[in-house]
C-alpha positions as a Markdown table, in Angstrom:
| # | Residue | x | y | z |
|---|---|---|---|---|
| 1 | Met | 4.4 | 4.0 | -6.5 |
| 2 | Asn | 2.2 | 0.9 | -6.4 |
| 3 | Thr | -1.4 | 2.0 | -6.5 |
| 4 | Thr | -2.8 | -1.4 | -7.1 |
| 5 | Gly | -4.1 | -3.5 | -4.3 |
| 6 | Pro | -1.7 | -6.0 | -2.6 |
| 7 | Gly | -1.3 | -9.3 | -4.4 |
| 8 | Asn | -4.2 | -9.0 | -6.8 |
| 9 | Gly | -3.0 | -6.6 | -9.5 |
| 10 | Thr | -6.4 | -5.0 | -9.8 |
| 11 | Ala | -7.1 | -1.3 | -9.4 |
| 12 | Pro | -8.1 | -0.5 | -5.9 |
| 13 | Gly | -11.7 | 0.5 | -6.7 |
| 14 | Ala | -12.4 | -2.2 | -9.2 |
| 15 | Asp | -14.6 | -4.2 | -6.9 |
| 16 | Ala | -16.9 | -2.2 | -4.7 |
| 17 | Gly | -19.2 | -5.2 | -4.1 |
| 18 | Gly | -19.4 | -6.2 | -0.5 |
| 19 | Ala | -18.7 | -2.8 | 1.0 |
| 20 | Ala | -21.2 | -1.2 | 3.5 |
| 21 | Asp | -22.8 | 2.0 | 2.3 |
| 22 | Gly | -20.2 | 4.7 | 2.3 |
| 23 | Ala | -17.3 | 2.3 | 3.1 |
| 24 | Ala | -16.5 | 1.9 | -0.5 |
| 25 | Asp | -14.9 | 5.4 | -0.5 |
| 26 | Glu | -12.6 | 4.7 | 2.4 |
| 27 | Tyr | -9.0 | 3.6 | 1.7 |
| 28 | Ala | -6.1 | 2.4 | 3.8 |
| 29 | Ala | -2.4 | 2.8 | 3.2 |
| 30 | Val | -0.8 | -0.6 | 3.7 |
| 31 | Val | 2.8 | -1.8 | 3.8 |
| 32 | Asn | 4.3 | -5.2 | 3.2 |
| 33 | Asp | 7.3 | -6.9 | 4.9 |
| 34 | Glu | 9.6 | -5.4 | 2.3 |
| 35 | Gly | 8.6 | -1.9 | 3.1 |
| 36 | Gln | 6.6 | -1.4 | -0.1 |
| 37 | Tyr | 3.3 | 0.6 | 0.2 |
| 38 | Ala | 0.0 | 0.2 | -1.5 |
| 39 | Leu | -3.5 | 1.7 | -1.5 |
| 40 | Trp | -6.2 | -0.7 | -0.4 |
| 41 | Arg | -9.9 | -0.5 | 0.1 |
| 42 | Ala | -10.3 | -0.2 | 3.9 |
| 43 | Trp | -13.2 | -2.7 | 4.1 |
| 44 | Arg | -11.3 | -5.5 | 2.3 |
| 45 | Pro | -9.3 | -7.9 | 4.4 |
| 46 | Leu | -5.5 | -7.7 | 3.8 |
| 47 | Pro | -3.7 | -10.6 | 2.2 |
| 48 | Gly | -0.8 | -12.3 | 4.0 |
| 49 | Gly | 2.3 | -10.2 | 4.3 |
| 50 | Trp | 0.5 | -6.8 | 4.2 |
| 51 | His | 0.0 | -4.7 | 7.3 |
| 52 | Pro | -2.1 | -1.6 | 8.1 |
| 53 | Thr | -0.1 | 1.6 | 8.6 |
| 54 | Gly | -2.9 | 3.3 | 10.5 |
| 55 | Met | -3.6 | 5.8 | 7.7 |
| 56 | Arg | -7.2 | 5.6 | 6.5 |
| 57 | Gly | -9.2 | 8.1 | 4.6 |
| 58 | Asp | -10.1 | 9.2 | 1.1 |
| 59 | Arg | -7.9 | 8.1 | -1.9 |
| 60 | Glu | -6.0 | 11.4 | -2.1 |
| 61 | Arg | -5.1 | 11.5 | 1.6 |
| 62 | Cys | -3.8 | 8.0 | 1.6 |
| 63 | Leu | -1.8 | 8.5 | -1.6 |
| 64 | Ala | -0.2 | 11.7 | -0.1 |
| 65 | Tyr | 0.7 | 9.6 | 3.0 |
| 66 | Ile | 2.3 | 6.9 | 0.8 |
| 67 | Glu | 4.2 | 9.5 | -1.2 |
| 68 | Arg | 5.7 | 11.0 | 2.0 |
| 69 | Lys | 6.6 | 7.7 | 3.6 |
| 70 | Trp | 7.8 | 5.6 | 0.7 |
| 71 | Thr | 10.8 | 7.6 | -0.5 |
| 72 | Asp | 13.0 | 4.6 | -1.5 |
| 73 | Met | 11.2 | 2.3 | -3.9 |
| 74 | Arg | 13.8 | -0.6 | -3.4 |
| 75 | Pro | 12.5 | -3.5 | -1.3 |
| 76 | Arg | 13.9 | -3.6 | 2.2 |
| 77 | Ser | 16.0 | -6.6 | 1.5 |
| 78 | Leu | 17.9 | -4.7 | -1.2 |
| 79 | Arg | 18.2 | -1.5 | 0.9 |
| 80 | Asp | 19.7 | -3.5 | 3.7 |
| 81 | Glu | 22.3 | -5.2 | 1.6 |
| 82 | Pro | 25.8 | -4.1 | 2.2 |
| 83 | Gln | 27.0 | -1.6 | -0.4 |
| 84 | Gln | 29.7 | -2.8 | -2.7 |
| 85 | Pro | 32.4 | -0.2 | -3.5 |
| 86 | Ala | 32.3 | 1.1 | -7.0 |
| 87 | Gly | 35.0 | 0.2 | -9.4 |
């Protein structure tokens, strides 16, 4: 599971600067166009290609949501490829 923020490779709590009081503890579960999920600070703007899932809350709640929803780690483009017969 990707627990870093979308596109920046930093831990999702690494930069609390700029957050309003109390907002630094709120996270959002986000998803990209390939169906890959990530944990993101709720107060930070999302980079291109990432979309809110509607799940916001503390870190543990958002991680539990991601774990339930993201059951196939393959990108959507790979999942949607026609299966080749083995052999």
